[in-house]
C-alpha positions in Angstrom: 67.9 -15.4 100.2 69.0 -17.1 103.6 68.6 -15.4 107.0 72.3 -14.6 107.0 72.3 -12.8 103.7 69.3 -10.8 104.8 71.0 -9.8 107.8 74.1 -9.0 106.1 72.1 -6.8 103.7 70.1 -5.0 106.4 73.3 -3.9 108.5 74.9 -2.6 105.1 71.7 -0.6 104.4 71.9 0.9 107.7 75.8 1.4 107.9 76.6 2.2 104.1 79.9 1.0 104.8 81.3 -2.4 103.6 84.3 -2.4 106.0 82.3 -1.3 108.8 79.6 -4.3 108.5 82.3 -6.5 107.6 83.8 -6.0 111.0 80.6 -5.6 113.0 78.9 -8.7 111.4 82.0 -11.1 111.6 82.3 -11.5 107.9 85.1 -11.1 105.3 85.0 -8.1 102.8 85.0 -10.4 99.9 82.4 -12.6 101.2 80.1 -9.5 102.0 80.7 -8.5 98.5 79.5 -12.0 97.1 76.5 -11.9 99.3 75.3 -8.5 97.8 76.3 -9.4 94.5 74.2 -12.6 94.8 71.2 -11.0 96.1 71.4 -8.2 93.0 71.7 -11.2 90.6 68.4 -13.0 92.1 66.7 -9.8 92.0 67.9 -8.5 88.7 68.5 -5.1 89.9 71.1 -3.2 91.5 70.5 -2.7 95.7 73.7 -0.2 96.1 75.1 2.8 94.2 78.8 2.1 95.0 81.9 4.0 94.2 85.4 4.8 95.9 83.9 7.3 98.2 80.5 6.4 99.2 77.8 3.7 99.3 73.9 4.6 98.8 70.9 2.7 98.4 69.0 2.6 95.3 65.2 3.0 95.2 65.3 -0.7 94.8 67.5 -1.1 97.8 65.1 1.0 99.8 62.2 -1.1 98.8 64.0 -4.1 99.6 65.1 -3.2 102.9 61.6 -2.7 104.0 60.7 -6.2 102.8 63.9 -7.5 104.4 62.9 -6.2 107.7 59.5 -7.6 107.8 60.5 -10.8 106.5 63.2 -11.3 109.3 60.6 -10.0 112.1 58.4 -13.0 110.6 61.1 -15.3 110.3 62.2 -14.8 114.1 58.7 -14.7 115.4 58.1 -18.4 113.7 61.2 -19.5 115.5 60.3 -18.4 118.8 56.7 -19.6 118.6 58.1 -23.1 117.6 60.6 -23.0 120.4 57.9 -22.4 122.5 55.7 -24.9 121.1 58.2 -27.7 121.4 59.9 -27.1 124.8 60.5 -24.6 127.4 63.3 -22.2 126.9 66.0 -22.0 129.7 69.0 -20.3 130.1 70.2 -16.7 131.5 69.3 -13.0 130.3 71.3 -10.3 131.8 69.1 -7.2 131.9 70.1 -3.4 132.5 67.7 -0.5 133.4 67.4 2.6 135.6 65.9 2.2 139.1 62.8 4.0 137.9 62.2 1.6 135.0 62.9 -1.6 137.2 59.3 -0.6 138.9 57.7 1.6 136.3 58.0 -0.4 133.1 59.8 -3.7 133.9 57.4 -5.7 136.0 54.8 -5.8 133.2 57.2 -7.2 131.0 58.7 -9.6 133.3 55.1 -11.0 134.3 54.5 -11.6 130.7 57.7 -13.2 130.0 57.4 -15.6 133.3 54.3 -17.2 131.7 56.0 -18.2 128.7 59.5 -19.0 129.9 59.1 -19.9 133.7 62.5 -21.8 133.7 64.7 -18.8 132.3 67.0 -16.9 134.7 67.1 -13.3 134.9 69.9 -11.3 136.3 68.9 -7.4 136.7 71.3 -4.6 137.1 70.4 -1.0 137.7 72.2 1.9 136.9 72.3 5.2 135.0 70.2 5.4 132.1 72.9 7.2 129.9 75.1 3.9 130.2 72.6 1.3 128.9 73.6 1.6 125.5 77.2 1.3 125.8 76.8 -1.9 128.2 74.7 -3.5 125.6 77.5 -2.7 122.8 80.2 -4.0 125.0 78.4 -7.3 125.7 78.1 -6.4 129.4 74.4 -6.9 129.5 72.1 -8.7 127.0 69.2 -6.4 126.8 68.7 -3.1 128.2 65.5 -0.8 128.7 67.1 2.7 127.4 66.2 5.8 125.5 67.2 6.0 122.1 70.4 7.7 121.6 71.0 10.7 119.4 73.1 7.9 117.2 72.2 4.4 117.6 75.2 2.1 116.8 74.7 0.1 113.6 75.3 -3.2 115.4 72.2 -2.6 118.0 68.6 -3.4 117.3 66.2 -0.9 119.2 62.4 -0.8 119.3 60.3 1.7 121.4 58.0 0.8 124.0 57.0 4.0 125.5 57.2 7.6 125.2 58.4 9.5 128.3 57.8 13.2 128.9 60.6 15.3 130.5 60.2 18.4 132.4 62.5 21.0 134.1 61.7 20.7 137.8 62.7 23.0 140.6 62.6 22.6 144.5 59.2 22.9 146.0 60.7 24.5 149.2 61.6 27.9 150.3 65.3 28.5 148.8 67.5 30.9 146.7 66.5 28.9 143.5 62.7 29.7 143.7 63.5 33.5 144.6 65.5 33.7 141.4 62.6 32.0 139.6 60.3 34.3 140.8 61.9 37.4 139.4 60.6 38.7 135.8 62.2 38.1 133.7 64.0 34.8 135.0 67.4 35.4 135.2 68.3 32.0 134.1 72.1 32.7 133.9 72.0 33.1 137.7 70.1 30.0 138.6 72.1 26.9 139.9 71.6 24.1 137.5 72.2 20.5 137.9 73.4 18.6 134.5 73.5 15.0 133.5 77.0 14.0 132.7 75.8 12.9 129.3 72.8 11.0 127.3 69.5 12.1 126.1 68.8 14.5 128.8 72.0 16.4 128.5 71.5 16.9 124.8 68.0 18.3 125.3 69.2 20.4 128.0 72.2 21.8 126.0 69.6 22.6 123.2 67.3 24.6 125.6 70.3 26.6 126.8 71.5 27.2 123.3 68.1 28.7 122.2 68.0 30.7 125.4 71.5 31.9 124.9 72.1 31.1 128.6 75.5 30.3 129.8 74.6 27.9 132.8 75.6 28.1 136.4 76.5 24.4 136.8 76.7 23.3 140.5 76.6 19.7 139.6 77.1 17.1 137.1 75.3 13.6 138.0 74.8 10.2 136.7 71.2 9.2 137.0 67.9 11.2 137.0 67.0 9.9 140.4 70.1 11.4 142.1 69.2 14.6 140.2 65.6 14.7 141.5 67.3 14.2 144.9 69.4 17.2 144.8 66.7 19.4 143.3 64.6 18.3 146.5 67.4 19.6 148.7 67.1 23.1 146.9 70.4 22.7 145.2 69.5 23.8 141.6 66.9 22.7 138.6 67.2 19.9 136.5 65.7 18.2 133.4 64.4 14.8 134.0 61.7 12.4 133.1 58.3 12.6 134.5 58.4 9.1 135.3 61.3 9.4 137.7 59.5 12.3 139.5 56.4 10.4 139.9 58.1 7.5 141.5 60.5 9.2 143.5 60.0 9.4 147.5 60.9 13.0 147.4 58.2 13.9 144.6 56.4 16.3 147.0 59.8 18.4 147.4 60.0 19.2 143.7 57.8 20.9 141.1 57.6 21.5 137.7 58.7 24.8 135.9 56.0 26.1 133.4 57.9 27.1 130.1 56.8 27.9 126.5 59.5 25.6 125.5 58.7 22.0 125.2 61.6 19.4 125.3 61.3 16.3 123.2 60.2 13.3 125.2 62.4 10.5 125.6 61.8 7.3 123.2 62.2 4.3 125.7 62.9 1.0 124.3 64.3 -2.4 124.3 68.1 -2.6 123.0 70.2 -5.4 122.0 72.9 -6.7 119.7 71.5 -7.3 116.3 73.5 -10.8 116.1 71.8 -12.0 119.4 68.1 -11.6 117.8 68.2 -14.9 116.5 68.7 -16.8 120.0 65.2 -18.3 121.0 65.4 -16.8 124.5 66.5 -13.5 123.7 64.1 -13.3 120.9 61.3 -14.3 123.2 62.0 -11.6 125.7 62.1 -9.2 122.5 58.9 -10.2 121.5 57.2 -9.9 124.8 58.7 -6.5 125.8 57.8 -4.8 122.4 54.4 -6.7 122.2 51.4 -3.9 121.9 49.4 -4.4 124.9 
C-alpha cells in the first residue's frame, strides 16, 4: 500500500460514494476502483459492500480505516520531522480565524510555529466564524481555526484543539429587554433576539427555540459573534455567543449571562484544511504544531 492508495481509501471510507471521491480526489472512477480492488487483494478480504444503490464499509473495512488513519498520521509526522531536520521550511500560509481567536488561541500556536519555521510567511485574515469552513473548501485560505460544522465536507481535514462553552447573554444595563427577563415566567416570544446568519451558533439557537416552542422576535441577523456582543451591550436584545468572545470583548461589563436550565452544546474549535494539502511539509508542520497537546 502506498500513501496515495491510503488517502483514496480513507476518503472513500468517509464519503461512501465512488463518484464523489473520484471528483474530490482528482482520480478517474476506473482508477479508484482498481486501487480498492488492489487493496482488497492484498488484504485478502472485502473492504466495502457495494451494490447499485449504496456503498458501505465491511467490518474489515472499519478496522482498516482505523489503521490507515494512524498510519498516515505517522507517515506525515515522519515527513515533517525529516524536513525540519534537513532544512528550514519556507513559503506562505494563509490563515483565517475570528478576531477573538486571533488573540485567544492563535498566539500560542504561532509562538510554537515560529520556533520551528522562522522563515515561513504568515498571512492572517479575520472574519465571521461561520464562513471559515467555506473559505478553506474554496481554497481562499490554506488553514482556518473554526468550529466543527454539523456536516464537515469529506474533502476537509479537521482536528479539535479546544472546547468553547456558549451562553445566552443579555444587556447588563437598564432596558426593556431586562424588564421582560425579570418576569415570571419569562415571555420569551416577546424578547428581542439577535440571531447569527448561519453556522454552529445558529443551529444551537434554533434547537433551543424549537424545544421551548418559541417563535422568536428577531430584531437583527448578524455575522460575527463580536458584533452580536456589541449589539447586546447596547440593549438591542439577547444573543447566543461563545464565552471566549465575551471574556475578550471591550464591552464585557455591559453584558451578562442568562441563567437557564437548558445547556447549549459547546463549540468544538479546531484546525481545518483540505485533505489534499496535508502532505505539504509547511502545511503539515503548522497542523502538527496547532494540534499538539500542551
